[in-house]
C-alpha positions in Angstrom: 2.0 11.8 10.9 1.7 12.3 7.1 -1.8 12.0 5.8 -3.3 11.3 2.3 -6.6 12.9 1.4 -8.2 13.1 -2.0 -9.2 16.5 -3.1 -10.7 17.6 -6.4 -9.8 21.1 -7.8 -10.9 22.9 -10.9 -8.8 25.3 -12.9 -9.3 27.1 -16.2 -6.9 26.8 -19.1 -7.2 29.3 -21.9 -6.4 28.0 -25.4 -6.4 29.4 -28.9 -8.9 27.3 -31.0 -7.5 28.5 -34.3 -11.0 28.9 -35.7 -11.1 32.7 -35.6 -8.2 35.1 -35.3 -7.5 35.6 -31.6 -10.6 33.7 -30.5 -9.9 32.1 -27.1 -11.8 29.4 -25.4 -11.7 28.5 -21.7 -11.7 24.9 -20.8 -12.3 23.7 -17.2 -10.0 21.0 -16.1 -10.6 18.9 -13.1 -7.6 17.5 -11.2 -7.5 14.9 -8.5 -4.8 15.5 -5.9 -3.6 13.0 -3.4 -2.9 14.8 -0.2 -1.6 13.3 3.0 -4.3 12.2 5.4 -4.0 9.2 7.7 -1.2 7.6 5.6 2.5 7.3 6.5 5.3 6.8 4.0 6.6 3.3 4.5 9.2 2.9 1.8 9.8 3.4 -2.0 8.4 0.9 -4.5 12.0 0.0 -5.5 12.7 -1.2 -1.9 10.3 -4.1 -2.5 11.1 -6.0 -5.7 8.7 -8.7 -6.9 8.8 -11.7 -4.6 10.2 -9.9 -1.6 9.0 -8.9 1.9 10.3 -5.7 3.6 10.0 -5.5 7.4 8.9 -2.0 8.5 8.4 -0.6 12.0 6.2 2.5 12.3 5.9 3.4 16.0 4.7 0.2 17.8 3.3 -1.3 14.6 5.4 -4.2 13.2 4.4 -4.7 9.6 5.8 -5.8 6.3 5.3 -4.6 2.7 5.1 -7.5 0.4 5.4 -7.6 -3.4 3.6 -10.7 -4.4 3.6 -11.2 -8.2 3.7 -7.5 -8.8 1.0 -6.5 -6.3 1.9 -4.7 -3.1 0.4 -5.6 0.3 0.9 -4.3 3.9 0.2 -6.8 6.7 1.3 -7.4 10.2 4.6 -9.3 10.2 4.2 -11.1 13.5 2.5 -14.5 13.4 -0.7 -14.7 15.4 0.1 -18.1 16.7 3.6 -17.4 18.1 5.7 -14.3 17.8 7.7 -15.3 14.8 8.7 -12.7 12.2 6.8 -13.5 9.0 9.2 -11.4 6.9 11.7 -14.2 7.4 9.1 -16.8 6.2 8.3 -18.1 2.8 6.4 -16.2 0.1 4.4 -18.4 -2.4 2.0 -16.6 -4.6 -0.2 -14.3 -2.5 0.5 -16.3 0.7 3.1 -16.0 3.4 4.2 -19.1 5.5 5.4 -18.7 9.0 9.0 -20.0 9.4 8.2 -21.4 12.9 5.2 -23.6 12.7 4.3 -23.2 9.0 0.9 -21.5 9.3 0.0 -19.8 6.1 -1.8 -16.4 5.7 -3.5 -14.8 2.7 -1.8 -11.5 2.0 -5.0 -9.9 0.5 -7.3 -10.6 3.5 -5.0 -11.7 6.3 -7.0 -15.0 6.6 -5.4 -18.1 8.1 -5.0 -20.8 5.4 -3.9 -23.6 7.8 -3.3 -24.3 11.5 -1.8 -24.0 14.0 -2.7 -20.2 13.7 -6.4 -19.4 14.1 -6.4 -15.6 14.2 -6.0 -13.7 10.9 -3.2 -11.1 10.3 -4.0 -7.4 10.4 -4.0 -5.9 7.0 -3.3 -2.3 6.2 -4.5 0.0 3.4 -1.7 0.8 1.0 -1.3 3.5 -1.7 1.4 4.4 -4.0 2.1 8.0 -5.2 4.9 8.2 -7.7 7.7 6.0 -6.3 6.6 6.2 -2.7 4.5 3.6 -0.8 2.2 4.9 1.9 0.3 2.8 4.5 -2.7 3.7 6.7 -1.9 2.7 10.3 -5.2 3.7 11.8 -8.5 3.1 10.1 
């Protein structure tokens, strides 16, 4: 499994200041690197245009990557009331509506917005690096 980890590294860059002939000054530069640690590549950003839901299976995890008004979310795609596939449902704002019994879920929190569902959706942490979308399957 690919993993993302944040690591800070320092390196020295030597520059010519131009104040004195051949005077060099060292500048420490801190870089933050995103390394793989507990995250799995799910798709590319271009695979999920605004207003769309992309079904993804990673092992036994059935999720969807959703682009709601330009923000990306990763949530379980199976309705908690019945086993309907939410990626075939309706996306309005930052909520997804189940195509079977019309329960609505908040994509940011997974919270149920109306019955018959009573159990929230599982949400997953999501990160982008360049054009890739990564999700954290296990906390």
